[in-house]
C-alpha positions in Angstrom: 0.1 0.1 0.0 2.3 2.6 1.0 5.7 1.0 -1.2 4.3 2.2 -4.3 4.2 6.2 -5.7 2.0 7.4 -8.3 2.2 10.9 -9.2 -0.7 13.1 -9.4 -1.9 14.6 -12.5 -3.2 17.7 -11.5 -1.2 21.0 -11.4 -0.4 23.3 -8.8 -2.9 26.2 -8.9 -0.8 28.8 -7.4 1.9 31.1 -8.9 5.5 31.6 -6.7 5.5 34.8 -4.8 8.0 37.1 -6.2 9.1 39.1 -3.5 10.0 36.2 -1.1 13.8 36.8 -1.7 13.5 40.5 -0.8 11.5 39.1 2.6 14.0 37.0 3.6 16.6 39.7 3.1 14.6 41.8 5.2 14.2 39.4 7.9 18.0 38.6 8.1 18.7 42.4 8.2 15.8 42.8 10.8 17.1 40.2 13.4 21.0 41.8 12.9 20.0 45.0 14.0 18.0 43.6 16.6 21.0 42.0 18.2 23.2 44.8 17.5 20.8 47.9 18.7 19.2 46.1 21.6 18.0 49.6 23.2 16.1 50.4 20.3 12.4 49.3 19.7 11.5 46.6 17.1 9.3 49.4 16.0 11.9 51.5 14.9 14.0 48.8 13.9 11.3 47.5 11.6 10.0 50.5 9.9 13.6 51.9 9.3 14.7 48.5 7.5 11.4 48.9 5.6 11.8 52.2 4.5 14.3 51.2 1.4 11.5 48.8 -0.2 10.5 49.8 -3.8 6.8 48.8 -5.1 6.7 45.3 -4.1 3.4 43.3 -4.9 3.2 41.5 -1.5 5.2 43.3 1.2 5.5 41.5 4.8 3.7 43.0 7.7 4.9 45.5 10.0 3.7 43.7 13.1 5.1 40.4 12.2 8.8 41.8 11.5 8.6 43.3 14.9 7.4 39.7 16.4 10.5 38.4 14.6 12.7 40.9 16.0 11.6 40.8 19.4 11.4 36.8 19.3 14.9 36.9 18.3 16.3 39.3 21.2 14.1 36.5 23.5 16.2 34.3 22.2 19.8 35.6 22.4 18.4 36.3 26.4 17.6 32.5 26.6 20.9 31.4 24.8 22.8 33.8 27.1 24.1 35.6 24.4 22.8 38.6 25.9 24.6 40.4 28.7 22.5 40.0 32.1 21.8 43.9 32.6 19.9 43.6 29.4 18.1 40.5 30.2 16.4 41.9 32.9 15.0 45.0 31.5 15.1 49.0 32.8 14.6 48.6 36.4 14.8 52.0 38.6 13.9 52.3 42.1 12.7 48.5 41.8 10.4 49.7 39.5 10.0 48.6 35.8 9.2 50.3 33.2 8.1 48.6 29.8 8.1 50.0 26.5 5.1 51.6 24.7 3.9 50.0 22.0 4.2 51.4 18.1 
């Protein structure tokens, strides 16, 4: 039953994404900037990285790119690659101040 492979005769019904290469380059750029500039907000990093884009048919969403930057920073914290004073957040007089949303 599972030993024999038969190819189906139906063709794919979708075309390739023409902006996929740009999206991957942007993803790498955002993650690199997020790891180098830890005190900069993810919103600013993404907006700066996406400012050089031209007219693309399917650009990535800003919120998704912000999540990628923040998750990359979180992964750096978990792996111990970020200094301890950066991983604890900004604490002044025993109060934590979160960054405002974009």
